[in-house]
N, C-alpha and C positions, 0 to 999 in steps of 0.2 A: 857778851859772850867771853868766857874766860878760856885761856889756853890750857891744855892738859899739863899736868905736872911732869917734870923731866923724867921721873921714875916710870910714870905711865907711858911716856913716849918710848923709853928704853924697852919696856916690857912689850909694847906693841911692835917695835922694830925687831926684837928678838923673835916674837911670834911669827912675823912676816918672813923673817930670814929662815926660820925652820920650815915654814910652808913652802918657800921657794926651793929649798934644798930637797924637800920631799917630792915636789913636782919635777925637779931635775932628775931625781932618782927614777921616778916613774917614766920620764921621757927616755932615759937610757934603757930601762927595762923593756919598754915597748919597742924601741928601736932594735934591740937584740931579738926580741920575739918576732918582729916583722921580718928581719933578715933571715931568721931560721924558717919562718913560714914561706918566704920566697924561695929559699933553697929547696924546701920540701915540695913545693909546688912544681918547681923545675924538674926535680927528680921524678915526681909522679907523672908529669907530662912526657918526659923521656920514656919512662916505663910504659905508658899508654901507647905511645907511638911504636915502640918495639913490639908490644903485644898485638897491635893492629896489623903490623907488617907480618908477624908470624901467623896470625889468623888468616890473612890473605894468602900466604904461601900454603897453608894447610888446605884452604878452600880450593885452591888451584890443583893441588895434588889429589884431593878427593874427587873433584870434577874429572880429572884425567883418568882416575881409576874407574869411575862410573862409565866414562866413554869407552875404555878398554873392555869392561864387562859387557856393555851393550854390543860392542863389535864381536866379542866372543859368542854372545848369545845368538847373534844373527848368522854367524858362520857355522854354528853347531846344528 
């Protein structure tokens, strides 16, 4: 078995170096995307909680109005 030529090793090392750099770039990009997605998720979760609270408040007001209407109906 013969050892690869030095220029072949240099070429392979350069290729591997480029690939590692590409992968590091992808890791950075995915990390940024993940951070943005987590922030968006948190924002949407907060918005959902707010909407659920508002929905409950509106439901209570509508039920109170229905109760008042029924009371008026019985007194009329």
